[in-house]
N, CA, C and O atoms as CSV, one atom per row, in Angstrom:
chain,resi,resn,atom,element,x,y,z
A,1,MET,N,N,0.924,-1.518,-0.058
A,1,MET,CA,C,0.036,-0.131,-0.093
A,1,MET,C,C,0.713,1.091,-0.174
A,1,MET,O,O,0.298,2.076,-0.785
A,2,ARG,N,N,1.859,1.006,0.509
A,2,ARG,CA,C,2.996,2.302,0.992
A,2,ARG,C,C,3.627,2.905,-0.307
A,2,ARG,O,O,3.980,4.056,-0.565
A,3,GLU,N,N,3.657,1.520,-1.185
A,3,GLU,CA,C,4.715,2.392,-2.698
A,3,GLU,C,C,3.969,2.027,-3.621
A,3,GLU,O,O,4.664,1.981,-4.637
A,4,SER,N,N,2.514,1.623,-3.932
A,4,SER,CA,C,2.127,1.475,-5.119
A,4,SER,C,C,1.441,3.145,-5.485
A,4,SER,O,O,1.216,4.094,-4.734
A,5,ASP,N,N,1.254,2.972,-6.948
A,5,ASP,CA,C,1.132,3.888,-7.577
A,5,ASP,C,C,-0.571,3.816,-7.834
A,5,ASP,O,O,-1.320,4.793,-7.860
A,6,PHE,N,N,-0.950,2.424,-8.010
A,6,PHE,CA,C,-2.147,2.188,-8.264
A,6,PHE,C,C,-2.524,1.154,-7.179
A,6,PHE,O,O,-1.671,0.268,-7.223
A,7,ILE,N,N,-3.270,0.944,-6.404
A,7,ILE,CA,C,-4.248,-0.098,-5.846
A,7,ILE,C,C,-5.342,-0.587,-6.759
A,7,ILE,O,O,-6.318,0.163,-6.726
A,8,SER,N,N,-5.457,-1.514,-7.482
A,8,SER,CA,C,-6.941,-1.942,-8.088
A,8,SER,C,C,-7.364,-3.171,-7.716
A,8,SER,O,O,-6.780,-4.211,-8.020
A,9,ILE,N,N,-8.677,-3.080,-6.861
A,9,ILE,CA,C,-9.260,-3.994,-6.153
A,9,ILE,C,C,-9.953,-5.167,-7.326
A,9,ILE,O,O,-10.379,-4.906,-8.451
A,10,HIS,N,N,-9.906,-6.289,-6.750
A,10,HIS,CA,C,-10.349,-7.809,-7.647
A,10,HIS,C,C,-10.399,-8.540,-6.869
A,10,HIS,O,O,-9.533,-9.408,-6.754
A,11,VAL,N,N,-11.542,-8.428,-5.981
A,11,VAL,CA,C,-12.000,-9.582,-4.853
A,11,VAL,C,C,-13.184,-9.970,-4.642
A,11,VAL,O,O,-14.108,-9.160,-4.578
A,12,PRO,N,N,-13.324,-11.024,-4.527
A,12,PRO,CA,C,-14.852,-10.878,-4.202
A,12,PRO,C,C,-16.007,-10.606,-2.999
A,12,PRO,O,O,-15.241,-10.516,-2.039
A,13,LEU,N,N,-17.025,-10.464,-2.573
A,13,LEU,CA,C,-17.417,-9.727,-1.660
A,13,LEU,C,C,-17.500,-10.807,-0.571
A,13,LEU,O,O,-17.774,-11.948,-0.945
A,14,ASN,N,N,-17.375,-10.666,0.218
A,14,ASN,CA,C,-17.436,-11.626,1.632
A,14,ASN,C,C,-17.156,-11.394,3.111
A,14,ASN,O,O,-16.506,-10.375,3.347
A,15,ASP,N,N,-17.450,-11.995,3.950
A,15,ASP,CA,C,-17.035,-11.498,5.249
A,15,ASP,C,C,-15.399,-11.194,5.525
A,15,ASP,O,O,-15.029,-10.699,6.590
A,16,SER,N,N,-14.649,-11.477,4.658
A,16,SER,CA,C,-13.013,-11.034,5.004
A,16,SER,C,C,-12.712,-10.347,3.917
A,16,SER,O,O,-11.526,-10.485,3.617
A,17,THR,N,N,-13.310,-9.664,3.208
A,17,THR,CA,C,-13.537,-8.843,2.181
A,17,THR,C,C,-14.180,-7.412,2.483
A,17,THR,O,O,-13.515,-6.428,2.160
A,18,ARG,N,N,-15.461,-7.225,3.097
A,18,ARG,CA,C,-15.856,-6.435,3.559
A,18,ARG,C,C,-15.224,-5.240,4.312
A,18,ARG,O,O,-14.810,-5.362,5.465
A,19,TYR,N,N,-15.170,-4.178,3.679
A,19,TYR,CA,C,-14.488,-3.180,4.207
A,19,TYR,C,C,-13.010,-3.568,4.359
A,19,TYR,O,O,-12.564,-3.515,5.505
A,20,LEU,N,N,-12.213,-3.939,3.404
A,20,LEU,CA,C,-10.818,-4.573,3.180
A,20,LEU,C,C,-10.100,-3.018,3.129
A,20,LEU,O,O,-9.076,-2.707,3.737
A,21,ILE,N,N,-10.846,-2.195,2.310
A,21,ILE,CA,C,-9.951,-0.969,2.412
A,21,ILE,C,C,-10.984,0.182,3.109
A,21,ILE,O,O,-12.062,0.554,2.646
A,22,GLY,N,N,-10.417,0.574,4.198
A,22,GLY,CA,C,-10.809,1.365,5.039
A,22,GLY,C,C,-9.736,2.673,5.372
A,22,GLY,O,O,-8.618,2.837,4.884
A,23,GLU,N,N,-10.478,3.578,6.403
A,23,GLU,CA,C,-9.316,4.679,6.977
A,23,GLU,C,C,-7.869,4.224,6.990
A,23,GLU,O,O,-6.978,4.785,6.352
A,24,ALA,N,N,-7.701,3.132,7.791
A,24,ALA,CA,C,-5.889,2.696,7.873
A,24,ALA,C,C,-5.232,2.217,6.882
A,24,ALA,O,O,-4.003,2.157,6.857
A,25,GLU,N,N,-6.284,1.680,5.613
A,25,GLU,CA,C,-5.340,1.292,4.436
A,25,GLU,C,C,-5.335,2.280,3.614
A,25,GLU,O,O,-4.573,2.134,2.658
A,26,LEU,N,N,-6.049,3.440,3.668
A,26,LEU,CA,C,-6.110,4.403,2.859
A,26,LEU,C,C,-5.136,5.453,3.661
A,26,LEU,O,O,-4.368,6.109,2.958
A,27,ARG,N,N,-5.114,5.632,4.871
A,27,ARG,CA,C,-4.045,6.220,5.486
A,27,ARG,C,C,-2.457,5.846,5.130
A,27,ARG,O,O,-1.450,6.540,5.270
A,28,ALA,N,N,-2.614,4.448,4.601
A,28,ALA,CA,C,-1.201,4.008,4.302
A,28,ALA,C,C,-0.716,4.096,3.008
A,28,ALA,O,O,0.443,3.827,2.695
A,29,MET,N,N,-1.733,4.530,2.124
A,29,MET,CA,C,-1.101,4.732,0.498
A,29,MET,C,C,-0.467,6.142,0.718
A,29,MET,O,O,-0.706,6.959,1.607
A,30,LYS,N,N,0.641,6.227,-0.612
A,30,LYS,CA,C,1.355,7.215,-0.829
A,30,LYS,C,C,-0.008,8.476,-1.168
A,30,LYS,O,O,-1.215,8.371,-1.390
A,31,PRO,N,N,0.896,9.570,-1.068
A,31,PRO,CA,C,-0.450,10.822,-1.402
A,31,PRO,C,C,-0.889,10.875,-3.135
A,31,PRO,O,O,-1.991,10.999,-3.670
A,32,THR,N,N,0.602,10.711,-3.760
A,32,THR,CA,C,0.030,10.517,-5.265
A,32,THR,C,C,-0.352,9.300,-5.651
A,32,THR,O,O,-0.083,8.889,-6.779
A,33,ALA,N,N,-1.037,8.563,-4.745
A,33,ALA,CA,C,-1.399,7.046,-5.121
A,33,ALA,C,C,-3.082,7.126,-5.844
A,33,ALA,O,O,-3.711,8.182,-5.770
A,34,ILE,N,N,-3.602,6.043,-6.438
A,34,ILE,CA,C,-5.294,6.176,-6.982
A,34,ILE,C,C,-5.507,4.787,-6.695
A,34,ILE,O,O,-4.799,3.881,-7.134
A,35,LEU,N,N,-6.379,4.661,-6.037
A,35,LEU,CA,C,-7.550,3.461,-5.698
A,35,LEU,C,C,-8.694,3.505,-6.921
A,35,LEU,O,O,-9.414,4.429,-7.299
A,36,VAL,N,N,-8.524,1.720,-7.513
A,36,VAL,CA,C,-9.630,1.748,-8.382
A,36,VAL,C,C,-10.445,0.261,-7.665
A,36,VAL,O,O,-9.783,-0.626,-7.127
A,37,ASN,N,N,-11.673,0.222,-7.762
A,37,ASN,CA,C,-12.228,-0.478,-7.335
A,37,ASN,C,C,-13.761,-0.891,-8.589
A,37,ASN,O,O,-14.754,-0.253,-8.940
A,38,THR,N,N,-13.202,-2.287,-8.922
A,38,THR,CA,C,-14.499,-2.656,-9.964
A,38,THR,C,C,-14.854,-3.977,-9.302
A,38,THR,O,O,-15.518,-4.787,-9.949
A,39,ALA,N,N,-14.574,-4.179,-8.411
A,39,ALA,CA,C,-14.560,-5.614,-7.651
A,39,ALA,C,C,-15.921,-5.274,-7.109
A,39,ALA,O,O,-16.577,-5.023,-8.120
A,40,ARG,N,N,-16.677,-5.134,-6.092
A,40,ARG,CA,C,-17.563,-5.312,-4.938
A,40,ARG,C,C,-17.794,-3.811,-4.180
A,40,ARG,O,O,-16.819,-3.482,-3.504
A,41,GLY,N,N,-18.612,-3.109,-4.180
A,41,GLY,CA,C,-18.768,-1.793,-3.482
A,41,GLY,C,C,-18.359,-2.161,-2.224
A,41,GLY,O,O,-17.175,-1.919,-1.987
A,42,PRO,N,N,-19.050,-2.718,-1.278
A,42,PRO,CA,C,-18.604,-2.846,0.149
A,42,PRO,C,C,-17.547,-3.368,0.373
A,42,PRO,O,O,-17.371,-3.355,1.592
A,43,VAL,N,N,-16.412,-4.010,-0.344
A,43,VAL,CA,C,-15.021,-3.794,0.022
A,43,VAL,C,C,-14.592,-2.715,0.228
A,43,VAL,O,O,-13.559,-2.820,0.890
A,44,VAL,N,N,-14.846,-1.659,-0.001
A,44,VAL,CA,C,-14.069,0.199,0.237
A,44,VAL,C,C,-15.120,0.733,0.995
A,44,VAL,O,O,-16.321,0.652,0.737
A,45,ASN,N,N,-14.704,1.163,1.735
A,45,ASN,CA,C,-15.644,1.982,3.150
A,45,ASN,C,C,-15.842,3.411,2.327
A,45,ASN,O,O,-14.836,4.120,2.297
A,46,GLU,N,N,-16.572,3.719,1.913
A,46,GLU,CA,C,-16.873,5.023,1.066
A,46,GLU,C,C,-16.766,6.130,1.722
A,46,GLU,O,O,-16.175,7.077,1.205
A,47,ALA,N,N,-17.444,6.245,3.274
A,47,ALA,CA,C,-17.158,7.374,3.699
A,47,ALA,C,C,-15.536,7.451,4.293
A,47,ALA,O,O,-15.336,8.624,4.606
A,48,ALA,N,N,-14.699,6.878,4.474
A,48,ALA,CA,C,-13.730,6.800,4.639
A,48,ALA,C,C,-12.582,7.193,2.887
A,48,ALA,O,O,-11.741,8.083,2.763
A,49,LEU,N,N,-12.910,6.414,2.100
A,49,LEU,CA,C,-12.609,6.720,0.809
A,49,LEU,C,C,-13.020,8.467,0.675
A,49,LEU,O,O,-12.100,9.134,0.200
A,50,ALA,N,N,-13.908,9.011,0.932
A,50,ALA,CA,C,-14.639,10.034,0.559
A,50,ALA,C,C,-13.728,11.063,1.481
A,50,ALA,O,O,-13.519,12.191,1.035
A,51,LYS,N,N,-13.317,10.773,2.450
A,51,LYS,CA,C,-12.847,11.740,3.979
A,51,LYS,C,C,-11.017,11.342,3.255
A,51,LYS,O,O,-10.074,12.078,3.544
A,52,ALA,N,N,-10.886,10.392,2.554
A,52,ALA,CA,C,-9.342,10.183,2.080
A,52,ALA,C,C,-9.051,11.328,0.710
A,52,ALA,O,O,-8.038,11.988,0.477
A,53,LEU,N,N,-10.063,11.272,0.118
A,53,LEU,CA,C,-10.298,12.141,-1.390
A,53,LEU,C,C,-10.346,13.188,-0.856
A,53,LEU,O,O,-9.375,13.852,-1.215
A,54,SER,N,N,-11.200,13.916,0.086
A,54,SER,CA,C,-11.388,15.241,0.470
A,54,SER,C,C,-10.235,15.602,1.115
A,54,SER,O,O,-9.830,16.763,1.067
A,55,GLU,N,N,-9.775,14.908,1.595
A,55,GLU,CA,C,-8.136,15.695,2.879
A,55,GLU,C,C,-7.147,15.157,1.669
A,55,GLU,O,O,-6.075,15.392,2.226
A,56,HIS,N,N,-6.859,14.712,0.659
A,56,HIS,CA,C,-5.864,14.610,0.010
A,56,HIS,C,C,-4.878,13.763,0.769
A,56,HIS,O,O,-3.772,14.118,1.175
A,57,TRP,N,N,-5.513,12.467,0.911
A,57,TRP,CA,C,-4.665,11.240,1.780
A,57,TRP,C,C,-3.852,10.736,0.403
A,57,TRP,O,O,-2.651,10.525,0.231
A,58,ILE,N,N,-4.812,10.645,-0.362
A,58,ILE,CA,C,-4.562,10.150,-2.194
A,58,ILE,C,C,-4.956,10.813,-3.177
A,58,ILE,O,O,-5.991,11.471,-3.070
A,59,THR,N,N,-4.288,10.799,-4.270
A,59,THR,CA,C,-4.457,11.626,-5.328
A,59,THR,C,C,-5.721,11.623,-5.998
A,59,THR,O,O,-6.140,12.659,-6.514
A,60,GLY,N,N,-6.677,10.035,-6.055
A,60,GLY,CA,C,-7.467,10.091,-6.913
A,60,GLY,C,C,-8.317,8.523,-6.587
A,60,GLY,O,O,-7.749,7.527,-6.138
A,61,ALA,N,N,-9.323,8.584,-6.827
A,61,ALA,CA,C,-9.697,6.911,-6.879
A,61,ALA,C,C,-11.053,7.214,-8.418
A,61,ALA,O,O,-11.687,8.229,-8.707
A,62,GLY,N,N,-11.031,6.024,-8.979
A,62,GLY,CA,C,-12.273,5.164,-10.123
A,62,GLY,C,C,-12.805,4.475,-9.418
A,62,GLY,O,O,-12.253,3.872,-8.497
A,63,LEU,N,N,-14.139,4.414,-9.739
A,63,LEU,CA,C,-15.167,3.559,-9.255
A,63,LEU,C,C,-16.153,3.027,-10.144
A,63,LEU,O,O,-16.374,3.804,-11.073
A,64,ASP,N,N,-16.877,1.882,-10.185
A,64,ASP,CA,C,-17.840,1.819,-11.201
A,64,ASP,C,C,-18.603,0.529,-10.380
A,64,ASP,O,O,-19.417,-0.135,-11.022
A,65,VAL,N,N,-18.352,0.208,-9.063
A,65,VAL,CA,C,-19.242,0.033,-7.876
A,65,VAL,C,C,-19.161,0.805,-6.882
A,65,VAL,O,O,-18.342,1.714,-6.746
A,66,PHE,N,N,-20.567,0.270,-5.630
A,66,PHE,CA,C,-20.798,1.295,-4.946
A,66,PHE,C,C,-21.061,0.314,-3.525
A,66,PHE,O,O,-21.328,-0.883,-3.415
A,67,GLU,N,N,-20.905,1.145,-2.749
A,67,GLU,CA,C,-21.260,0.413,-1.035
A,67,GLU,C,C,-22.789,0.053,-1.215
A,67,GLU,O,O,-23.299,-1.010,-0.862
A,68,ARG,N,N,-23.345,0.963,-1.736
A,68,ARG,CA,C,-25.259,0.765,-1.274
A,68,ARG,C,C,-25.915,1.086,-2.694
A,68,ARG,O,O,-26.888,1.834,-2.795
A,69,GLU,N,N,-25.368,0.524,-3.670
A,69,GLU,CA,C,-25.783,0.440,-4.881
A,69,GLU,C,C,-27.503,0.377,-4.937
A,69,GLU,O,O,-28.249,-0.338,-4.268
A,70,PRO,N,N,-27.823,1.323,-5.913
A,70,PRO,CA,C,-27.535,2.517,-6.594
A,70,PRO,C,C,-26.997,3.596,-5.913
A,70,PRO,O,O,-26.116,4.221,-6.505
A,71,GLN,N,N,-27.448,4.097,-4.387
A,71,GLN,CA,C,-26.873,5.293,-4.150
A,71,GLN,C,C,-25.462,5.024,-3.929
A,71,GLN,O,O,-24.862,3.961,-3.768
A,72,VAL,N,N,-24.995,6.461,-3.964
A,72,VAL,CA,C,-23.544,6.361,-3.475
A,72,VAL,C,C,-23.420,7.660,-2.404
A,72,VAL,O,O,-24.076,8.701,-2.368
A,73,ASP,N,N,-22.494,7.261,-1.684
A,73,ASP,CA,C,-22.149,8.215,-0.364
A,73,ASP,C,C,-21.969,9.838,-0.871
A,73,ASP,O,O,-21.135,10.164,-1.716
A,74,PRO,N,N,-23.124,11.026,-0.044
A,74,PRO,CA,C,-22.749,12.228,-0.930
A,74,PRO,C,C,-21.669,12.700,-0.639
A,74,PRO,O,O,-21.348,13.621,-1.389
A,75,ALA,N,N,-20.779,12.406,0.334
A,75,ALA,CA,C,-19.406,12.965,0.589
A,75,ALA,C,C,-18.767,12.304,-0.607
A,75,ALA,O,O,-17.878,12.925,-1.190
A,76,LEU,N,N,-19.068,11.302,-0.965
A,76,LEU,CA,C,-18.140,11.177,-2.386
A,76,LEU,C,C,-18.713,11.821,-3.048
A,76,LEU,O,O,-18.052,12.855,-3.145
A,77,LEU,N,N,-19.630,11.906,-3.649
A,77,LEU,CA,C,-20.287,12.571,-4.545
A,77,LEU,C,C,-19.701,14.093,-4.828
A,77,LEU,O,O,-19.492,14.674,-5.893
A,78,ALA,N,N,-19.550,14.438,-3.692
A,78,ALA,CA,C,-18.570,15.633,-3.670
A,78,ALA,C,C,-17.242,16.082,-4.075
A,78,ALA,O,O,-16.812,17.212,-4.308
A,79,CYS,N,N,-16.760,15.071,-4.102
A,79,CYS,CA,C,-15.486,15.011,-4.436
A,79,CYS,C,C,-15.047,15.179,-5.679
A,79,CYS,O,O,-15.472,14.290,-6.417
A,80,LYS,N,N,-14.244,16.103,-6.307
A,80,LYS,CA,C,-13.657,16.591,-7.525
A,80,LYS,C,C,-12.528,15.327,-8.297
A,80,LYS,O,O,-12.412,15.214,-9.517
A,81,ASN,N,N,-11.790,14.476,-7.291
A,81,ASN,CA,C,-11.217,13.856,-7.707
A,81,ASN,C,C,-11.233,12.171,-7.155
A,81,ASN,O,O,-10.522,11.612,-6.321
A,82,VAL,N,N,-12.403,11.634,-8.038
A,82,VAL,CA,C,-12.868,10.330,-8.010
A,82,VAL,C,C,-13.637,10.622,-9.569
A,82,VAL,O,O,-14.249,11.587,-10.026
A,83,VAL,N,N,-13.350,9.572,-9.990
A,83,VAL,CA,C,-14.442,9.129,-11.608
A,83,VAL,C,C,-15.541,8.026,-11.079
A,83,VAL,O,O,-15.143,6.901,-10.779
A,84,MET,N,N,-16.426,8.246,-11.009
A,84,MET,CA,C,-17.525,7.328,-11.059
A,84,MET,C,C,-18.313,7.007,-12.305
A,84,MET,O,O,-18.683,7.801,-13.171
A,85,ALA,N,N,-18.513,5.631,-12.240
A,85,ALA,CA,C,-19.479,5.216,-13.400
A,85,ALA,C,C,-20.523,4.138,-12.621
A,85,ALA,O,O,-20.564,3.726,-11.461
A,86,PRO,N,N,-21.276,3.904,-13.714
A,86,PRO,CA,C,-22.088,2.579,-13.084
A,86,PRO,C,C,-21.700,1.714,-13.332
A,86,PRO,O,O,-20.871,1.703,-14.241
A,87,HIS,N,N,-22.038,0.587,-12.729
A,87,HIS,CA,C,-21.198,-1.083,-12.662
A,87,HIS,C,C,-21.957,-1.649,-14.152
A,87,HIS,O,O,-22.722,-2.605,-14.028
A,88,CYS,N,N,-21.726,-1.009,-15.674
A,88,CYS,CA,C,-22.205,-1.533,-16.782
A,88,CYS,C,C,-21.276,-1.864,-17.790
A,88,CYS,O,O,-21.585,-1.610,-18.954
A,89,ALA,N,N,-20.172,-2.395,-17.534
A,89,ALA,CA,C,-18.744,-2.511,-18.142
A,89,ALA,C,C,-19.363,-3.660,-18.974
A,89,ALA,O,O,-18.895,-3.596,-20.110
A,90,SER,N,N,-20.444,-4.931,-18.818
A,90,SER,CA,C,-20.988,-5.498,-19.883
A,90,SER,C,C,-22.088,-5.307,-20.435
A,90,SER,O,O,-22.845,-6.187,-20.844
A,91,ALA,N,N,-22.272,-4.004,-20.490
A,91,ALA,CA,C,-23.581,-3.943,-21.491
A,91,ALA,C,C,-23.270,-3.412,-22.649
A,91,ALA,O,O,-23.798,-2.313,-22.817
A,92,SER,N,N,-22.599,-3.787,-23.524
A,92,SER,CA,C,-22.475,-3.561,-24.900
A,92,SER,C,C,-23.671,-4.908,-25.714
A,92,SER,O,O,-24.083,-5.977,-25.266
A,93,VAL,N,N,-23.855,-4.366,-26.740
A,93,VAL,CA,C,-24.392,-5.444,-27.375
A,93,VAL,C,C,-23.918,-6.838,-27.622
A,93,VAL,O,O,-24.616,-7.849,-27.701
A,94,ALA,N,N,-22.397,-6.715,-27.750
A,94,ALA,CA,C,-21.827,-8.072,-28.429
A,94,ALA,C,C,-21.747,-8.327,-26.891
A,94,ALA,O,O,-22.714,-9.045,-26.637
A,95,THR,N,N,-21.126,-8.104,-25.871
A,95,THR,CA,C,-21.181,-8.560,-24.600
A,95,THR,C,C,-22.169,-9.467,-24.122
A,95,THR,O,O,-22.005,-10.595,-23.659
A,96,ARG,N,N,-23.399,-8.707,-24.327
A,96,ARG,CA,C,-24.660,-9.136,-23.584
A,96,ARG,C,C,-25.417,-10.463,-24.789
A,96,ARG,O,O,-26.205,-11.304,-24.357
A,97,SER,N,N,-25.054,-10.421,-26.070
A,97,SER,CA,C,-25.292,-11.561,-27.162
A,97,SER,C,C,-24.346,-12.527,-26.517
A,97,SER,O,O,-24.982,-13.511,-26.141
A,98,LYS,N,N,-23.164,-12.613,-26.266
A,98,LYS,CA,C,-22.159,-13.220,-25.794
A,98,LYS,C,C,-22.506,-14.364,-24.821
A,98,LYS,O,O,-22.251,-15.552,-25.016
A,99,MET,N,N,-23.230,-13.747,-23.561
A,99,MET,CA,C,-23.874,-14.049,-22.396
A,99,MET,C,C,-25.145,-14.653,-21.914
A,99,MET,O,O,-25.537,-15.213,-20.890
A,100,THR,N,N,-25.742,-14.228,-23.343
A,100,THR,CA,C,-27.259,-15.492,-23.701
A,100,THR,C,C,-26.858,-16.578,-24.165
A,100,THR,O,O,-27.596,-17.538,-23.945
A,101,MET,N,N,-25.560,-16.835,-24.967
A,101,MET,CA,C,-25.366,-17.900,-25.572
A,101,MET,C,C,-24.933,-18.823,-25.140
A,101,MET,O,O,-25.223,-19.985,-25.426
A,102,ILE,N,N,-23.801,-18.253,-24.016
A,102,ILE,CA,C,-23.089,-18.937,-23.011
A,102,ILE,C,C,-24.465,-19.649,-21.805
A,102,ILE,O,O,-24.319,-20.787,-21.358
A,103,ALA,N,N,-25.634,-18.845,-21.448
A,103,ALA,CA,C,-26.447,-19.077,-20.767
A,103,ALA,C,C,-27.095,-20.350,-21.491
A,103,ALA,O,O,-27.066,-21.425,-20.893
A,104,ALA,N,N,-27.719,-20.257,-22.852
A,104,ALA,CA,C,-28.302,-21.083,-23.261
A,104,ALA,C,C,-27.615,-22.180,-23.527
A,104,ALA,O,O,-28.288,-23.188,-23.312
A,105,GLU,N,N,-26.318,-22.433,-23.987
A,105,GLU,CA,C,-25.281,-23.628,-23.887
A,105,GLU,C,C,-25.219,-24.294,-22.669
A,105,GLU,O,O,-25.368,-25.516,-22.666
A,106,ASN,N,N,-25.010,-23.647,-21.562
A,106,ASN,CA,C,-25.045,-23.794,-20.460
A,106,ASN,C,C,-26.399,-25.048,-19.989
A,106,ASN,O,O,-26.277,-26.187,-19.539
A,107,ALA,N,N,-27.729,-24.189,-20.349
A,107,ALA,CA,C,-29.030,-24.770,-20.153
A,107,ALA,C,C,-29.060,-25.807,-20.890
A,107,ALA,O,O,-29.571,-26.782,-20.339
A,108,LEU,N,N,-28.738,-25.943,-21.827
A,108,LEU,CA,C,-28.971,-27.013,-22.987
A,108,LEU,C,C,-28.179,-28.134,-22.600
A,108,LEU,O,O,-28.712,-29.243,-22.632
A,109,ALA,N,N,-26.883,-28.011,-22.206
A,109,ALA,CA,C,-26.054,-29.043,-21.637
A,109,ALA,C,C,-26.696,-29.580,-20.526
A,109,ALA,O,O,-26.874,-30.792,-20.404
A,110,ALA,N,N,-27.103,-28.646,-19.601
A,110,ALA,CA,C,-27.731,-29.472,-18.292
A,110,ALA,C,C,-29.066,-30.502,-18.682
A,110,ALA,O,O,-29.253,-31.667,-18.331
A,111,LEU,N,N,-29.763,-29.769,-19.389
A,111,LEU,CA,C,-31.117,-30.598,-19.903
A,111,LEU,C,C,-30.813,-31.427,-20.538
A,111,LEU,O,O,-31.603,-32.366,-20.438
A,112,THR,N,N,-29.648,-31.684,-21.509
A,112,THR,CA,C,-29.452,-32.959,-21.885
A,112,THR,C,C,-28.350,-34.330,-21.179
A,112,THR,O,O,-27.832,-35.315,-21.705
A,113,GLY,N,N,-28.342,-33.867,-19.984
A,113,GLY,CA,C,-27.762,-34.833,-19.396
A,113,GLY,C,C,-25.927,-34.297,-19.208
A,113,GLY,O,O,-25.272,-34.893,-18.354
A,114,GLN,N,N,-25.518,-33.638,-19.704
A,114,GLN,CA,C,-24.302,-32.916,-20.098
A,114,GLN,C,C,-23.872,-32.017,-18.928
A,114,GLN,O,O,-24.708,-31.291,-18.389
A,115,LYS,N,N,-22.425,-32.046,-18.466
A,115,LYS,CA,C,-21.955,-31.052,-17.597
A,115,LYS,C,C,-21.906,-29.824,-18.311
A,115,LYS,O,O,-21.253,-29.664,-19.342
A,116,PRO,N,N,-22.628,-28.925,-17.733
A,116,PRO,CA,C,-22.467,-27.378,-18.726
A,116,PRO,C,C,-20.849,-26.616,-18.772
A,116,PRO,O,O,-20.100,-26.266,-17.860
A,117,PRO,N,N,-20.726,-26.553,-20.219
A,117,PRO,CA,C,-19.538,-26.003,-20.032
A,117,PRO,C,C,-18.634,-24.955,-19.096
A,117,PRO,O,O,-17.500,-24.971,-18.617
A,118,ASN,N,N,-19.560,-24.206,-19.104
A,118,ASN,CA,C,-18.948,-23.068,-17.852
A,118,ASN,C,C,-19.450,-23.391,-16.097
A,118,ASN,O,O,-19.969,-22.695,-15.224
A,119,LEU,N,N,-19.094,-24.464,-16.156
A,119,LEU,CA,C,-20.024,-25.002,-14.240
A,119,LEU,C,C,-18.841,-24.403,-13.491
A,119,LEU,O,O,-17.656,-24.706,-13.632
A,120,LEU,N,N,-19.320,-23.584,-12.749
A,120,LEU,CA,C,-18.801,-22.848,-11.719
A,120,LEU,C,C,-18.385,-23.439,-10.163
A,120,LEU,O,O,-17.722,-22.773,-9.368
A,121,ASN,N,N,-18.905,-24.823,-9.882
A,121,ASN,CA,C,-19.178,-25.494,-8.979
A,121,ASN,C,C,-19.057,-27.103,-9.098
A,121,ASN,O,O,-20.018,-27.823,-8.826
A,122,PRO,N,N,-18.073,-27.510,-9.432
A,122,PRO,CA,C,-18.129,-29.261,-10.278
A,122,PRO,C,C,-18.343,-29.934,-8.971
A,122,PRO,O,O,-18.549,-31.134,-9.154
A,123,ALA,N,N,-18.363,-29.686,-8.054
A,123,ALA,CA,C,-18.951,-30.397,-7.069
A,123,ALA,C,C,-20.516,-30.797,-6.921
A,123,ALA,O,O,-21.034,-31.877,-6.638
A,124,VAL,N,N,-21.057,-29.580,-7.206
A,124,VAL,CA,C,-22.659,-29.608,-6.994
A,124,VAL,C,C,-22.830,-30.613,-8.240
A,124,VAL,O,O,-23.542,-31.571,-7.940
A,125,TRP,N,N,-22.371,-30.632,-9.519
A,125,TRP,CA,C,-22.705,-31.354,-10.566
A,125,TRP,C,C,-22.217,-32.684,-10.224
A,125,TRP,O,O,-23.058,-33.483,-10.636
A,126,ASP,N,N,-21.223,-33.311,-9.645
A,126,ASP,CA,C,-20.910,-34.327,-9.303
A,126,ASP,C,C,-21.678,-34.889,-8.795
A,126,ASP,O,O,-21.936,-36.032,-9.172
A,127,SER,N,N,-22.456,-34.209,-7.562
A,127,SER,CA,C,-23.289,-34.971,-6.462
A,127,SER,C,C,-24.647,-34.757,-6.571
A,127,SER,O,O,-25.495,-35.008,-5.714
A,128,TRP,N,N,-24.909,-34.006,-8.300
A,128,TRP,CA,C,-26.512,-34.127,-7.980
A,128,TRP,C,C,-27.070,-35.347,-8.022
A,128,TRP,O,O,-26.372,-36.300,-8.367
A,129,ALA,N,N,-28.297,-35.509,-7.710
A,129,ALA,CA,C,-28.918,-36.605,-7.529
A,129,ALA,C,C,-29.734,-36.807,-8.573
A,129,ALA,O,O,-30.002,-37.942,-8.968
A,130,PHE,N,N,-30.234,-35.651,-9.152
A,130,PHE,CA,C,-31.489,-35.974,-10.578
A,130,PHE,C,C,-31.030,-35.716,-11.814
A,130,PHE,O,O,-31.745,-35.444,-12.778
A,131,ARG,N,N,-29.540,-35.813,-11.818
A,131,ARG,CA,C,-28.782,-35.918,-12.877
A,131,ARG,C,C,-28.898,-37.176,-13.590
A,131,ARG,O,O,-29.348,-37.939,-12.736
A,132,PRO,N,N,-28.735,-37.889,-14.768
A,132,PRO,CA,C,-28.780,-39.290,-15.285
A,132,PRO,C,C,-27.642,-40.074,-14.979
A,132,PRO,O,O,-26.533,-39.675,-15.334
A,133,LYS,N,N,-27.771,-41.093,-14.393
A,133,LYS,CA,C,-26.468,-41.855,-14.094
A,133,LYS,C,C,-25.653,-41.952,-15.011
A,133,LYS,O,O,-24.462,-42.082,-14.728
A,134,ASP,N,N,-26.164,-41.908,-16.610
A,134,ASP,CA,C,-24.884,-42.328,-17.615
A,134,ASP,C,C,-24.196,-40.961,-17.972
A,134,ASP,O,O,-23.111,-41.015,-18.553
A,135,ALA,N,N,-24.839,-39.533,-17.617
A,135,ALA,CA,C,-23.988,-38.433,-17.588
A,135,ALA,C,C,-22.787,-38.326,-17.378
A,135,ALA,O,O,-22.285,-39.077,-16.541
A,136,LYS,N,N,-21.944,-37.333,-18.095
A,136,LYS,CA,C,-20.944,-37.144,-17.862
A,136,LYS,C,C,-20.650,-35.825,-17.495
A,136,LYS,O,O,-19.497,-35.507,-17.203
């Protein structure tokens, strides 16, 4: 934290990552650093970030996720050194079309007794009692 020019957050939101970045972490950053959060909003304490930005503990921040979406802490909205965007990076026609195809391919595979190609939890598939016994 003390040496990085950019801190880019890429973690899931769970009990161990909620408020992973708070006042102590922001104070540990160098004054020229920039914080980027594209993970999940509650990973960063927005009130602490607003204070860090307004008091210039860090140079700036880039956010496309917020602690209580769609609401944003009013103190954060008042900061001039933050770039904020709605969490919509996947909103292109090409991306949404691909997402639709992936969902359809997964559903079709599961309905025909095949392991879905984008299965995130293979243990669930392996233990699924309703799956045909000969399914791979």
